[in-house]
Structures are given as structure tokens and as C-alpha cells.
C-alpha positions as CSV (number, residue, x, y, z in Angstrom):
1,M,-9.9,6.8,-12.9
2,K,-8.3,3.4,-12.2
3,Y,-5.1,5.0,-11.2
4,L,-6.9,7.5,-8.9
5,F,-8.7,4.6,-7.3
6,I,-5.6,2.5,-6.8
7,T,-3.8,5.6,-5.4
8,I,-6.5,6.2,-2.8
9,A,-6.5,2.5,-2.0
10,I,-2.7,2.6,-1.4
11,V,-2.7,5.8,0.7
12,T,-5.6,4.7,2.9
13,E,-3.9,1.3,3.4
14,V,-0.7,2.9,4.5
15,I,-2.6,5.2,6.9
16,A,-4.5,2.2,8.3
17,T,-1.3,0.2,8.8
18,S,0.4,3.1,10.4
19,A,-2.5,3.6,12.7
20,L,-2.6,-0.1,13.5
21,N,1.0,0.2,14.8
22,A,0.0,3.3,16.8
23,S,-3.2,1.5,18.2
24,Q,-1.0,-0.7,20.4
25,Q,-3.0,-3.9,19.7
26,F,-6.3,-1.9,19.5
27,S,-5.8,-0.5,23.1
28,K,-6.0,3.1,21.9
29,W,-9.4,4.0,20.4
30,L,-8.6,6.7,17.9
31,P,-5.8,4.8,16.1
32,S,-8.1,1.7,16.2
33,V,-10.9,3.6,14.5
34,I,-8.6,5.0,11.9
35,T,-7.3,1.5,11.2
36,V,-10.7,0.0,10.6
37,A,-11.9,3.0,8.5
38,G,-8.7,3.0,6.5
39,Y,-8.8,-0.6,5.6
40,L,-12.5,-0.4,4.7
41,T,-11.8,2.5,2.5
42,S,-8.7,0.9,1.0
43,F,-10.5,-2.3,0.0
44,Y,-13.5,-0.3,-1.4
45,F,-11.2,1.7,-3.7
46,L,-9.2,-1.4,-4.6
47,S,-12.5,-3.0,-5.7
48,L,-13.2,0.0,-7.9
49,A,-9.8,-0.2,-9.5
50,L,-10.5,-3.9,-10.2
51,R,-13.4,-2.9,-12.6
52,T,-10.8,-1.9,-15.2
53,M,-7.5,-3.5,-14.1
54,P,-6.5,-7.1,-14.0
55,I,-6.4,-8.4,-10.4
56,G,-2.8,-9.4,-10.6
57,I,-1.6,-6.0,-11.8
58,A,-3.9,-4.1,-9.3
59,Y,-2.8,-6.3,-6.4
60,A,0.9,-6.0,-7.3
61,I,0.7,-2.2,-7.4
62,W,-1.4,-2.0,-4.3
63,S,0.7,-4.3,-2.2
64,G,4.1,-3.3,-3.6
65,V,3.7,0.4,-3.4
66,G,2.0,-0.1,0.0
67,I,5.0,-2.0,1.3
68,V,7.4,0.7,0.4
69,L,5.3,3.6,1.7
70,T,4.5,1.7,4.9
71,A,8.3,1.1,5.4
72,L,8.9,4.9,4.9
73,A,6.1,5.6,7.4
74,G,7.9,3.3,9.8
75,I,11.1,5.2,9.3
76,F,9.6,8.7,9.8
77,L,6.8,8.0,12.2
78,F,8.2,5.2,14.4
79,K,12.0,5.6,14.0
80,Q,12.3,2.1,12.6
81,T,15.5,1.7,10.5
82,P,15.5,-0.9,7.7
83,D,18.8,-2.7,7.1
84,L,20.5,-3.0,3.7
85,P,18.7,-6.2,2.7
86,A,15.4,-4.6,3.4
87,L,16.3,-1.6,1.3
88,V,17.4,-3.8,-1.6
89,G,14.2,-5.8,-1.3
90,M,12.1,-2.6,-1.5
91,A,14.1,-1.4,-4.5
92,L,13.3,-4.8,-6.2
93,I,9.6,-4.4,-5.4
94,I,9.6,-0.9,-7.0
95,A,11.4,-2.3,-10.0
96,G,8.9,-5.1,-10.3
97,V,5.9,-2.7,-10.2
98,L,7.6,-0.5,-12.8
99,V,8.3,-3.5,-15.1
100,M,4.7,-4.7,-14.8
101,N,3.3,-1.3,-15.6
102,L,5.7,-0.1,-18.3
103,L,6.5,-3.3,-20.1
104,S,3.8,-5.9,-19.5
105,K,1.1,-6.4,-22.0
106,S,-1.1,-7.7,-19.1
107,S,-1.4,-4.1,-17.8
108,V,-4.3,-2.2,-19.1
109,H,-3.4,1.4,-19.9
């Protein structure tokens, strides 16, 4: 269940962050409501994942995967193009999350 909870937390955080961009500084009501609801949902499911996952591992997964997915949302939804250093940085984030999950003894499987 912990991976389901962390997945829901990540997806709702990406939706909330994308809606935050679309809210134009909270001047549009629907994206603003989606932003608040998305972050509340994300933190709730992150807290559920923390019942069985170490906080460092859960936060690394949540933030790392969230960064990459939010960047992808920026590319496809807002036509924002990351440069080469940004792409390399995201690749390193993915590598770090994989190393923590596949090789670390800190990660609870």
C-alpha cells in the first residue's frame, strides 16, 4: 500500500503544481481550487506512506519523481523547454531515486 500512497501523493502534487501555474497567481478560481485540493490530497497520502516508509526515502521519492513529472507537465502543457543542464539534472534525480530504492538498505521493501 505504501507505493500506492506515494504514487497518489506524487500525482496529486504534480496536478496541484500544474494548476498553480495555470491559476495565474490565484486569479483564476478553478485552477486555484485544484491547487489547494491537490496539495491537501498530496500531503495526506504522503503522510499515509510515512506510516511504513522512512521519511528520507519517502520524501526523496515524492520530491524527485514530482520534479521530473512537473517538468514534463511544463513541457507538454505550458510549452516550457528545459535546456541540457536541466535534463541532465533530472536524469540524476531519477538515478538517485532508483539507487535509493534498489540498493539502499534504508528503504523498506
